[in-house]
Phi, psi and omega in degrees: 000131181284141178251128183252136178227135183290157179300320181296316179295324179297316181295319179297315180296315180297318179296319179296318180294318180297323179295330181277338184303313182301322179295316179295319181297319179298322181292333184267344182291137179292155178296144179298132179285127179265135180263122182248116176275137179236110187243125181220140175300332181205159179280138174221085192311312181297320180291315179302317181298322178298316181296312183296323178292322178298320176299316180298318180295335178273001175098006179263102190254123177301130181086353179247279179248006181220145175233123183263126174251099189259130181226126175243130187265359179053041177058034177247112185299319180295320179293322179300316179296318179297320181291324176297316178299322181295318179296324178294317178297329178285352178057048177295159181281332180202148176245124172262125186232130183267156179072199174259322181293327178298305177299325178297317178296318180295320181293326177293332184276334183208143175249003185241319180291130179300139179238127177250118176284126178276332184191055181287144182286301185224077185296331180284310181295330181272358176083014180289325181227157179282326175203158180288322183288320179224092185305322171084349181232223181254013182241134172204187178131217189252138175245138175277352192291129171223123192307324187251022185297315181298319179295320181296321179296320179294322177296321179295318176299321180294324175294324179288321185230087183304332181270014182307127183234329184219128182235131173270133178246118180264120184211156181271107184286353178270359183243129183299324185295310179303330178296322178295313180295322178300314180296321177298318181293321175302315180298316179294325181296322178298321180289328182268356180072034181248136178275138182252134174246118180279126178239100188260140172228159177228351180197170183299331181287352183269344192296311185301314180294318182294317180291322177298320178293324182299314184288337179293341178264006173052060176289157177278336183199174183228137171241132176247125178273129186289138167191169185303323179298312180297320181297323177300324186261016189298323180296316181292322179295315179297319178295319178300313181298318180294316181298323182264011178050049186249112176300136185219147174235139186239168182274343184225147182296338180302331177291321180291321177295338177272004178111002179288166185286304182201161179220151172216124180175187179294151176284104186296313178303323178298321179299312184288329175297317179292327176297321177299324177297324177291322176301315179302314180298317182292318179294339178264008171115356180291148179266123182301331180297337183259357181264113183296146174290130182262134178265168183300141175244343180238124175240148182218142174253120181239131182235133179258101183294326179297318178295323178296315180297326182295334178249021177056044181247126176269121179279122180303139180305327180296326178286320178298322180292328180281340188294140174283333178208138176241122179264121181272000000 
């Protein structure tokens, strides 16, 4: 049976449908893909994986509503700067930068794209932010800085070795944060009557010579200040300490997992998970200038009993009782 519709009714019907099309189209259009730049002086697979998983848990899915632009500079400062410039040219929505050198490179490259520090050492002292409470620019995020961290590590070594007299401190002199921790440790050493030996490196090619020089001065123990360069070399540092039967304390548990004796410092995975939360807030409209820089809230002492036995070291029961984790 034929159905007849007047020209006037056809136009009204067509007009009503056309008015509805934009609403339907808007509902069907996919969400805009956000480009997230990830800039790091060096690769640290376990830490990187924690960050990427935290983003997924917050709903930012690679290939769906997020595109990750990942850059590792292999501890090359010039390359780090070039990669920061590249992320700016790609017009990413936010740059996540690890360490202190990463955010510094990103800040030199842009004053407008939001920058989230995943684990900056001293954002205030290095000029990354105007204040911790109100950063004031395009940089915010997580700081590893805790004022008495260097002193606490020295105290733990003293508890482990009551006769401790000379400690070598291995630190990256090209990074502002380790310099702060070194000075703190020096101050604590004067109070504890311990002599400090500075062992400085600036690149991967410096380690063998610096460590060889350190043992020639016969230190009683070793402290390693955490930063991306040191983390890259963690296996070799742990092996060096074991070979030379040198008790050592590190800033991150990753060194202990690599065979090192013990670590005391901020919980690094917690830091990068919280950094992912800041990325989420910024992508949803928050202004980085108004997001306070967060300092560490979780610190952990991890002791590797197997490493202690390998150098014939008895760990005092009081330290074992204080440890957050004991690796057998």
